[in-house]
C-alpha positions in Angstrom: 0.0 -0.1 0.0 1.2 3.5 -0.6 2.0 5.9 2.1 -0.1 8.9 2.6 0.0 12.3 4.5 3.3 13.1 2.7 4.7 9.7 3.7 4.0 10.0 7.4 1.4 7.4 7.4 1.7 3.8 6.0 -0.6 0.9 6.3 -1.0 -2.8 5.1 -4.8 -3.1 5.5 -7.9 -1.4 4.1 -11.0 -2.1 6.1 -14.7 -1.1 6.4 -16.0 0.0 9.7 -19.7 -0.1 10.7 -20.8 2.0 13.5 -24.1 2.3 15.7 -25.0 3.9 18.8 -26.9 2.1 21.4 -28.9 3.2 24.5 -27.2 2.7 27.8 -26.3 1.6 30.3 -24.4 -1.3 28.6 -25.2 -3.9 31.2 -29.0 -3.8 30.4 -29.2 -2.3 27.0 -31.7 -3.9 24.6 -30.4 -2.1 21.7 -26.8 -3.3 22.3 -28.2 -6.9 22.6 -30.0 -6.4 19.4 -26.9 -5.1 17.6 -24.9 -8.1 18.8 -27.7 -10.5 17.5 -27.4 -8.8 14.0 -23.7 -9.2 14.1 -23.9 -13.0 15.1 -26.4 -13.5 12.1 -23.8 -12.1 9.6 -20.7 -13.1 11.3 -20.2 -16.6 9.7 -20.6 -15.1 6.2 -18.1 -12.2 7.1 -15.5 -14.8 8.4 -15.9 -17.0 5.3 -14.5 -14.3 3.0 -10.8 -14.9 2.1 -8.4 -12.9 4.3 -11.3 -11.8 6.7 -10.6 -10.7 10.2 -13.6 -9.3 12.0 -13.3 -7.3 15.2 -16.1 -5.8 17.4 -15.7 -2.9 19.7 -18.2 -1.8 22.3 -17.6 1.5 24.3 -19.5 2.0 27.5 -18.6 5.6 27.6 -19.7 6.9 24.3 -22.3 4.1 23.7 -20.6 3.0 20.4 -21.0 -0.4 18.8 -18.4 -0.9 16.0 -17.6 -3.7 13.6 -14.4 -3.6 11.5 -13.5 -6.0 8.6 -11.0 -5.7 5.9 
């Protein structure tokens, strides 16, 4: 991959990121539970793609639910 930002930033992976906000608190959030269920539904297909590495992040402070996959 080429370097960007006048050569200051280099990378070896291009990925997509899907973000959603959920209602808190995280420990009892119905919307967070629903987001996780949607991810679980599509996760096998996402992992089946060649070179795939799927990560999920949940932030209790800003109430973000993020999924990243190259």
